[in-house]
matplotlib code that plots the C-alpha trace (Angstrom):
import matplotlib.pyplot as plt

x = [-26.2, -29.3, -28.3, -27.5, -30.9, -33.0, -30.7, -28.7, -30.8, -34.1, -35.4, -34.3, -35.2, -36.7, -39.7, -40.7, -40.5, -42.5, -45.0, -45.6, -45.9, -48.8, -50.4, -50.8, -51.6, -48.8, -48.4, -51.1, -51.2, -50.3, -48.9, -46.1, -43.9, -41.2, -38.4, -36.6, -32.8, -30.9, -27.8, -27.9, -28.1, -32.0, -33.0, -30.6, -31.8, -35.3, -34.4, -32.8, -35.9, -38.2, -35.9, -36.2, -39.8, -40.7, -38.1, -39.4, -42.9, -46.1, -47.7, -46.7, -46.0, -43.8, -40.8, -38.7, -36.0, -35.8, -32.9, -32.9, -29.4, -30.0, -26.2, -23.9, -20.5, -18.8, -17.6, -21.0, -22.8, -20.1, -20.9, -24.6, -24.3, -21.7, -23.6, -26.7, -24.5, -23.0, -26.6, -27.9, -30.3, -31.1, -31.6, -34.1, -32.1, -33.8, -31.7, -32.1, -29.9, -31.5, -28.0, -27.4]
y = [-12.6, -14.2, -17.6, -15.8, -13.9, -17.2, -19.4, -17.5, -15.0, -16.5, -16.5, -13.0, -11.2, -13.2, -14.7, -11.6, -10.0, -12.3, -12.7, -9.0, -9.3, -11.7, -10.5, -6.8, -8.0, -5.9, -7.4, -8.5, -10.2, -7.6, -4.7, -2.6, -2.0, 0.7, 0.4, 3.7, 3.2, 5.8, 3.9, 2.9, -0.5, -0.2, 0.4, -1.9, -4.5, -4.1, -3.9, -7.4, -8.6, -7.5, -9.1, -12.4, -12.4, -11.7, -14.9, -17.1, -15.9, -17.4, -14.0, -12.6, -8.8, -6.1, -4.4, -1.4, 0.1, 3.8, 6.4, 9.9, 11.5, 15.1, 15.9, 13.3, 13.7, 11.0, 9.0, 8.7, 8.0, 5.1, 3.4, 3.5, 2.2, -0.3, -1.9, -2.1, -3.9, -6.1, -7.1, -7.5, -4.6, -2.6, 1.0, 3.5, 6.8, 10.2, 13.2, 16.6, 19.2, 20.2, 21.0, 23.8]
z = [-26.3, -27.4, -25.7, -22.3, -22.3, -22.7, -20.7, -18.0, -17.4, -18.1, -14.6, -13.7, -17.1, -19.5, -17.4, -16.0, -19.6, -21.0, -18.3, -18.2, -21.9, -21.4, -18.5, -19.8, -23.4, -24.7, -27.8, -30.0, -33.5, -36.4, -34.0, -35.0, -32.4, -32.4, -29.8, -29.3, -28.9, -26.5, -26.6, -22.8, -21.5, -20.8, -24.2, -25.6, -23.4, -24.2, -28.0, -27.5, -25.4, -28.1, -31.1, -29.1, -28.7, -32.1, -33.2, -30.6, -29.6, -30.5, -31.8, -34.9, -34.9, -36.8, -34.9, -35.7, -33.7, -33.8, -32.8, -32.8, -33.7, -32.1, -33.1, -31.0, -31.2, -33.5, -30.4, -29.0, -32.0, -33.0, -29.4, -30.1, -33.8, -32.7, -29.8, -32.4, -34.7, -32.2, -30.9, -34.7, -34.4, -37.5, -36.8, -38.5, -37.7, -37.7, -37.8, -35.7, -34.8, -31.4, -29.9, -32.4]

ax = plt.figure().add_subplot(projection="3d")
ax.plot(x, y, z, "-o")
ax.set_aspect("equal")
plt.show()
């Protein structure tokens, strides 16, 4: 997955992502950035892009991945955690019971 982001999707995703980061000065040295994970493809892609930026970028920063569990059923929660594991994303989980 990491390789495809950098190689296969270099022009369509990676370059646009890194250009925006630089142009708008979104990441500065010493920043602590939290990426909130919903489990959908957009947040998972953003998490992976940020992980790759941290790994290959020139600016050192901290990165944490947050997910709130508002009482998802077991199947939905498993999808989120399995996808995070597949992508090598370590989650910090906040439990909530907003569905009750």
